[in-house]
N, C-alpha and C positions, 0 to 999 in steps of 0.2 A: 671483273674481279676474279683473280686466279686463286681459288681457295684450295686448301689442302684436302686430300681425300676424306679425312675425318670430318672437317667442317662440312663438306658436301653431304656426307651421310647424315650428320645431325640436322642439318637444314632440311633435307628430304624427309627425315624422321618426323619433323614438326608438320610438314605437309600431310603426311599419311595419318598421324595422330588426329589432325583436325578434320580430315575427311570423315573419319569414322565417328568422331564425337559429334560434329555438327550435323551429321545425318539424323541424329536422334534428339538432341537437346532443344532445338527450336520448337518442337512439337510436344515436349513433355508437360508444359503447364496445361494446355488444352486437354491432353489425355488425363491428367490427374483431376481436373475439374469436371469434365464432360463424362468420361468413362468410369473413372474410379469414384467420382462423386465427392470430391474433397471441397471444403469451404475455401473462400479466398485466402484467409490468414494461414490456413494449413498448407495450401499450395505454395504460398510465399516462404513458409517455414521449410518445407521439404527442398525447395530450390536453394534456399540459404544453407540448409544442412548439406546438400550436395557440394555447394561451393566450399563450406568450411571443412568437410571431410576431405576435400581436395586441397584447397589453399591453406586451410588451417593446419594440415598435417605435413605440408611441404617441408617444414623444418626437420621432420623425422626422415623423409627421404633424402634430403640434402645432407644430413649427418651420416646416413648410411652410405651414401655415395662417396663422402669424404673418407670413410673408414674402409669400405670394401671395393671401391671402384664402381664405375658406372655400369658395366656390363651386367652383373647379376641383379642389379637394382632395376634397370630397364627391363630385362626379361621377366622378372617376377611381376612388375607393374603391368606388362602386356597380358600375362596369363590372368591376373585378377580382373582386368578390364573386360576380357572375353567372358569370364564367368558372370560379371555384373551386368553386362548387356543382355546376355542370355536370360538371367534371372528377371530382369526388368520386363522383358517381353512377356513373361508369364504371371508377373505380380498382379494381383487384383484386389489387394487390401492395403490399408495404410501401413500396417506392419511390414508386409512384404515389400512394398515400394520403398520404405525407409531402408530396409536391409540392402536392397539392390542399389540404391543411389549412394549409400555409404561405401559399398564395395567399389562402385565405379569411381567415386571420389578418391578413395584410398589409393586405387590403382594409379591414378594420375599423380598422387602425392609421392609415389615411388619413382615413376620414370621421368616426370617433367622436371623436378629440380636437378636430377642427374644430368639430363640433356642440356637444360638451361645454364647450369653453372659451367659445364664444359664449354659450351658455345661462348659464354663471357670470357672464360680463361684464354681460349683460342683467340678470341677477338682482341684481347690485351696483347698477346704474342704478336698477332697481325700488326697492331699499331706500333709496337716496340721495334718491329723490323722495317718500319717506315713505309708500309704498303698502303696506309690510309687510316682514317679514324675508326676506332672501335665501334662507334655508333652506326657506321655503315654496314658492318657485319651484322650487327644486332637488328638493324633495320630490314636487312635481307631475311633474317630469321623470322621477323614479324611478316613480312610479305609472304613467305612460304606457309606460315600459319593461317593467314588470311586467304590464300589461294585454296587451302583446305577447307576453310570456313565458307568459301564461295561454292565449292563443288558439293560439300556435304548436305546443305539444306536442300539443294536441287535434287540430289539423289534421294533424300529422305522424303521430299514432297511427292516424288513420283511413287515411291514405295508405300507412302501413307494411303494412296488410293486403294491399296490392297488391305493393309491392316498395320496397326502400330507395332504388333509382334514382329511382323516382317522387317520393319525398319530396324527394330533392336537386333534382330538376328543378322541382318546385313552389317550393321555396326560391329557386331562380334566377329563376323567373318573378315572384315577388314583388319582387325587386330590380330587375327590368326596369321594373315600375310605379313603384318609387321613383325610379329613375333619370329616367324620363320626367317625373315630377311635379316633381323638383328642377330639372331643365333649364328648366322652364317658370316656376316660382314663386320660386326662390331668387334674391335680388337680386345684381347684379354687384358693388355696392359697398354696404357697411353703414356708416351714419353713426357716426362716433366710433371706428371701428376703423381704425387706421393700420398700414400695412405696415412691418415692421421690417426694415431691410437690413443693419444693423451686426452684426458678429460678436461673439463673446465671451460670449454669454449662458450657455453650458453651464459655462464656468469659474466664473462667479459662482453658478450653481446648485449646483455641487458644493462650494462653501464655505458654503452655507446649511444649517447643522446642524439647525435646527428643521424645515425642509422635508424633509431626508433622514430625520429621525426619523419624520416623518408617513408618508413613503413606506415605511419599513420596517414600521411598524405596520399600514398598509393592506395591504401584501404578505402579512403573516401572516393578515389577515382573509380576503384573497382565496384563499389557500391552503385556509383552512377552508371557505370558501363553494364551492370547486371540488370538494368532496367530494360534492356533489349529483350530480356527473357520474361519479365513480369509486367512492367507498365506498357511497353509497346504492344504485346499481344492483346492486352485489354483495349487499347486504343484502336487497333486495327479491327477487332471485333465490334467495337462500337460503330465505327465508321462505315463498315461494309457488311456487317452481319456474318462474317466468316473470317477465318485466318488464311485464306488462300494467298492473299497478297503478302503475307509474312515472309514466305520463302523468297520472294522477289526483293523485299526490303533487305533482308540478310545478304542476298546476292549483291545488291547495290553497295552495301557497306564493304563487302569483301573485294568487289571489283575496284572500288576507289583505293583501298589500300594496296592492291596488287599493281595498279597503274601509277599511283602518285606517291607511295611511301618513300621510294629511293630519291626521287627528285626533291621532295620536301625535305628529307633528311640532309641531303647535300646543301640545299639553300639555307636551311635553318642553322646547320653546323657551322657555316661561315659567318653567321650573324649573331647568334644568341648562345649565351652560356647555358649550362645544363639547367639551372634553376629557372631562368627566363623562358626557356622552351617549355618547361612543365607548367609555368604560369599561364602562358599563352594557350596551351592545350586545355587546361582547366577552364579558362574563360570561354573557349569555344563550346565546351561541353555544357557549361551553365547556360549559354545562349540557346543551345538546342532545347533544353527543357523549357526555356522561356518562350520559344516559338509556339510550342504546343499550348502552353498556359494562356497566351494571348488569343489563340484561335478557339479554344474550347468553348468559351461562352457562346460563340456563333452557332455551335452544333451542327456544323457541316457534315454530311454524310456522302457516301459514294466516292467518286474519283476525287471531288474536291475535298472531301473529309480525309483522304490520305495524304494530302499535300503537307499538312503540318507534321505528320509522322515521318514522311520523307525528309523534310527539312531537319527534323530531330536527328534522323539516322545520319544524314550528311555532316551536320555539325559535330555530332558525337564521334564520328569516324575521323574526321580531321583532328579533333582533339586527342583522340587515341593515338594517332600517328605522331603527335608531338610527345605525348607522355610516355608510352610504354617502352620504346627503345631507350629513351633518356634514363628512365628509372633503372633499367637493367645495366646500362652503361656506368651508372653512378655507383652501383654496389661494389665493384672491385676496389674502388678507392677508399671505401669505408670498412672493408672486411679485414680480418686477420689473415696472415699468410697460412695457406692450407686449409682455411675454413670457408672457402667461397661457397661450397655446397650448403653449409650450415646457413650462411648469411643469405643466399639466394633463396633457400627454403623459408627462412624467417620473414623475408620481405612478403611472401605470400601467406604465411601463417598469420601474421598480424592482420593483414588485409582480409583474410578469410573469417577472422573472428568478427571484424567490423561488418562484413557482409551478412553473416549469420544473424547478428542482432538487427541490422538495418533492413534486411529483406523481410523479416517478420513485421516490423514497423511499417514498412512500405505496403505489404500486402493488407494490413489493417487500414492504413491511410487510403488505399484505393477502394476499400469496401465500406467506408464510414458515411458515405453519402454527403460529403462536404461539397461546397460549390465547385464546379467543374475545374476551375483553374488552380484551386489551392494545392491539390497534391503535386502538380507539376511545378508550382512556385516553390514548394518545400524542397523538391528534388533539385531545383536549380540552385538552392543554397548550399547543397552538398560539396560540389566542386569548389565553390567559393571558400568553404571552410577548409579544404585541402590546402588552398594557397596560404592560408594563415598559419598552417603548421609546418610548411616546408622548411627544410634547413636554410639558413640565411646565406650560406655560401656553398659552392660546389667543392 
């Protein structure tokens, strides 16, 4: 794929963002529960709050990118992420942890929709020039993100042997490099991207039923995917008595995406429409939760106890490979002209609100002492509900 210099920069941006982010996030729930001493429901709430402050405020970052261009928004987001990670490294109370995770989330709410909307716009340009499907470009964007998600937990796992604070400061250091690189390389003005100053875009968006249906389905998917950071660590801890294997399960997920995303996207793109691809992905995710639910009554521990968790990660990852690029590829067809940043941000904002509510409920569900299989069966129903609300046509 002969990409433009701008597309190459934006795809490498996603790689660097995720290295810094995933060096910290997989280890946050254990730090909050064991070191800070938070209850299970509060850990779930804080993780959901982090997701909401990121995903939920994407609409703000997207609107700012439409109005001011992506360069100032991306640079501001990087600066806030540096401050947030440094603060989290020293946070030792509920209030300071919440402040840090809110700052970390808002930073991503600035730079991520700016980058994602421009990648989507450039992908449409790519498709219109007859160079291939836009989904292939967005799949490559996903691969870059997962390559970062592969390297990040391994880096964080190594540094965690020293201290969680060191992990956070390393994440901040990565974003210092990202900030410097983008201050140098990101163009002041991107040809074809006009800044929108007229108001009223949100009102039109809220009347777009097909787009809101896509947002709701994507939110249910994101809630299911967020269990990598809440339900999966609890299952690994139960099976092995520690979270050492967690980094390797995250690495497995990322390695699968890096090696299989593009071939799967090409194969599916020739056979399935956008909606059918998302339905297939949701069914795989539901099956992943069902695998753990069926195995939990046996109470396996040790290596055998990790097999259901590994099965969950594999099925969830293959489902993600079908859902995530297609959802992004669908948005330009539903957005108003010049409002792609707003719509890209709104996709994540609605889903972030769903995750905020759902994560607190999930944390409570995992702490209630119900029969072992019940929480995982409930979670298996979430992606099935997403299928029910998907728009009926692409």
